[in-house]
N, C-alpha and C positions, 0 to 999 in steps of 0.2 A: 148159576152161579160160577163166579170164574175161578181159575186157577188157584188164585190169592185168594179165597174168602172159605169159609166153614173153619174145620179143625188146623192148628198150625202144623202141626205134627204132620201134615197129608199133604202140605205145601213143600215145592222146594226150596233149597238152600239156594241163595244166588252166590255169585264167585267170591264176595269182597265177603258173605260168613262163613262160608267152606276157609280160606285161607285164614280170617281172622281165629276161627276157631281148632286150626290144626297150628298156629304159629302161636297160638296162646297154650296151646297141651306141650308144644316142643320149648318154649320159655320156663312152663312150670315145670315139666320135668327136670330142666338143667337146674332151677331154684332152687325145688325140694333136695337134689343132691348137693347143691353147694349149702344149703341149711344144714344139710344132716355132717357132713363135712366140716362146717363150723363149729357146731357144737363139741364137736373135740377140741377146739381151740379155746371156748369160751369159758372163763373162770368165775364169771359173775353168775349166779345162779339165778337173779331177776332175766336175765340175757337170756339164757337156755329155756327159761320158761316161754318167753316170746320166741325162741326160735321152733321150740316144739309147737307152738299154738300157729306157726306160718306153715310149717311142715304138714301139720292137720289138715287147715284150708287148703294146700297145696293139694295134696290127696285128695281131699271131696271135692274140688272144682275139678281134677285130672278124671277121675272117675263119670263125672256128669258129663264132660265135654267128650269123653271116650265113648260113652255109650250112646253120645246121639251121632257122632261120626260115624259109628258102627252101625248105625240104623241108617245111616242115608249111604252106606257103602262108601265109604271114604277111608283111605287106609290111615293108620296112626304112624306119626313119627317116632322115632328112635329114643328111646327112654337111657339115661344113665344108670350105671349098676349102683344100688344101695352103696355107698363107702362104708370101710369095716369102721368099729369103733376104735377109738384112741385114748389114751390116759394123758391130759393134759401134759403131766410132767413128762412125759416119753417125748414131746414133741421141745425141740431145741428152742431156747429163747427167740433166738433170731428168726427161728421159721415160722413163729406160731402169729396168727392173725391177732391185733389186739381188741379187748372189747370193745372201744371206741368206734373204732373199724368197721367191726363187725354190726355194731347198732347203726353205724352211718350207710352200711351198704342196705340192710334190711328197711331202712326209711327210703332211701331211695329206690329200691326196688318197689318197696308198696307204692312211693308216690309216680312210677312208671307204669305200675299197674292201676291206678285209679285212672289213668288218661288212658289207658288203652281198654278199659271197661266202658268209660265214657264213649268213645271212639265205635267202641260196636254197637253199643247201645242204639248209637246215632244213624249208624248205616243199617240197621236190621230191618226187614221187614217182615220176619217172623217172629212174631209175640214171645214166643220159648223163648229163641235166643236172645231177646232182649232182658225179658225178664231174668231169664238165667244171669244175665252180667249184669243187672241190675245186684240180684243178691251178692254176686261177687264184690261189686263196689263197695256195697253196705260194710260185708267182711273186713273189705283191707281199710276202710276207712276205721271202722272200729279198732284193728290192730294198729292202723298209723297212729291213733291218738294214745295207744298204751306203748307205743312205741318212743312218740313224743315225750310222753311223760317219764320215761325212763331216761332218756337222753339229758330231759332236764335235771331231773333227780340225781343223777350220777355227776352232773358237771360235762358231758359228754358233748351238749349242743355246743356250736361253732353257730354262733348268728349272722345274719350280713349285719354291715352298719345300720345301727339303732337309728332312728328317728327322735332327736329331743322334743319333748310335749312344750310347744310356744302357746299353749294357751295355758300353764301351770304357773305358778307362784314365781314374781319375779325378785 
């Protein structure tokens, strides 16, 4: 049996996997703190629920990735401290992040996360790492669909130029 056969947890991580795990944890730490701050700014209750869902998913991902890095003797990146809670009314109007901007940021982060997950899946040689990111990808796609629906329902979606249907009625 070769070094890359048998139980994936007994196989070494390659440098790309180590970097991707470490970098995804660093980015995830920042997003968790950012979404916690955005909850203070959000006025829409449905948006707050999706931010809480994103935070919960991020914390679950963080736990899994930290465990894998620790098992492999890799130091963890720094995490931002949890921001304090604030009342929306205490934030001056000019300093508030508007709900459409929060939703757009969440959408963009999810889109970038889907790309990251796909890249990690494609370059992983350890099945456990690839499958972990398949799980993350599925969770992000599901959350992304919810955010898209919210953006459409609230009128926050800014679509690109739409292509008219040329096969419709004349």
